C-alpha positions in Angstrom: -18.2 3.1 -2.1 -14.7 1.9 -1.5 -13.5 1.2 2.0 -9.9 2.4 2.7 -7.5 1.6 5.4 -4.2 3.4 5.9 -1.1 1.9 7.6 2.6 2.6 7.9 2.6 5.7 9.9 5.0 6.2 12.9 7.6 8.3 14.6 10.7 9.0 12.7 13.6 11.5 12.7 14.1 14.3 10.2 15.7 13.0 7.1 14.3 9.5 7.5 11.9 7.7 5.1 8.6 6.1 5.6 6.2 4.3 3.4 2.4 4.5 3.8 0.0 2.0 2.4 -3.7 2.3 1.7 -5.7 -0.9 1.2 -9.0 -0.7 -0.7 -11.9 -3.1 -0.4 -15.6 -3.4 -0.9 -15.8 -2.5 -4.6 -13.7 -2.6 -7.7 -10.6 -0.5 -7.7 -10.8 0.1 -11.4 -11.4 3.7 -12.5 -10.7 5.1 -9.0 -8.1 7.8 -8.8 -6.4 7.8 -5.4 -5.1 10.7 -3.4 -3.2 11.3 -0.2 -4.1 14.2 2.1 -2.8 15.3 5.5 -4.1 17.3 8.4 -2.5 18.9 11.4 -4.7 19.6 14.5 -6.4 23.0 14.1 -5.5 23.2 10.4 -7.4 22.4 7.2 -6.7 19.1 5.5 -4.3 19.7 2.6 -3.5 17.8 -0.6 -0.3 15.8 -0.7 -0.3 13.6 -3.8 -2.6 11.8 -6.2 -2.5 9.2 -8.9 -4.9 8.3 -11.7 -6.5 4.9 -11.8 -4.2 3.8 -14.6 -1.2 5.0 -12.7 -0.1 7.0 -15.7 -0.3 10.4 -14.1 0.7 11.6 -10.7 0.3 15.0 -8.9 2.2 16.4 -5.9 1.9 19.4 -3.7 4.8 21.7 -4.0 5.8 21.1 -0.4 6.5 17.4 -1.1 7.5 17.4 -4.7 10.8 15.6 -5.2 10.6 13.9 -1.8 7.4 11.9 -1.9 6.3 9.3 -4.5 2.8 8.0 -4.9 2.3 4.6 -6.6 -0.4 1.9 -6.9 -0.7 -1.8 -7.3 -4.1 -2.3 -8.8 -3.9 -6.1 -8.6 -3.5 -5.7 -4.8 -5.9 -2.8 -4.5 -3.3 -0.9 -2.7 -1.8 2.6 -3.0 1.5 3.7 -1.5 3.1 6.9 -0.5 6.9 6.7 -0.3 8.1 9.6 1.8 11.8 10.4 1.8 13.8 13.2 3.4 11.0 13.8 5.9 10.8 17.1 7.7 9.2 18.1 11.0 6.6 20.0 9.0 5.5 16.8 7.4 4.1 15.8 10.8 0.3 15.2 10.3 -2.4 12.6 10.1 -2.3 11.2 6.6 -5.4 10.1 4.8 -6.0 8.3 1.6 -9.0 8.9 -0.5 -10.6 7.6 -3.7 -12.3 9.6 -6.5 -14.3 7.8 -9.2 -13.6 8.5 -12.8 -12.0 11.8 -12.0 -10.2 14.2 -14.4 -6.6 14.8 -13.7 -7.2 18.5 -13.1 -9.5 17.7 -10.2 -7.3 15.3 -8.3 -5.5 18.0 -6.2 -8.7 19.2 -4.6 -10.7 17.5 -1.9 -14.3 17.9 -3.3 -15.4 14.8 -5.2 -13.4 12.3 -3.3 -15.9 9.6 -2.5 -14.2 7.5 0.1 -11.8 8.3 2.9 -9.7 6.2 5.2 -9.4 6.7 9.0 -5.9 8.2 8.7 -2.4 7.2 10.0 -0.2 9.4 12.1 3.2 10.5 10.9 5.4 12.3 13.3 8.8 13.6 12.3 11.2 14.8 15.0 14.1 17.1 14.6 
């Protein structure tokens, strides 16, 4: 299992940008697709973005498409989520997760993700 640690969250104003990082350790990063999810207190965790292990394919939730960009640096075992034009509704705890040898079609759903980070808080004020 891969250990994941998120960082980069904070308090920003609407329209600002923020970059989240997810550092992986413990096992090889190869063949792990990575996803970002977010959760608001009292609500279910929702999919935000995902990237294949090769970095060739990315997926985004409709709510963040065009504003967020997911990327990865396999050499550094790190995945990033660049968040631009942040809105108050983006406020949530953001989690990164890893899914081994996953098909692209499954990356937008939570089942099958093997490892999860502790989460990092993102708060967007208006």
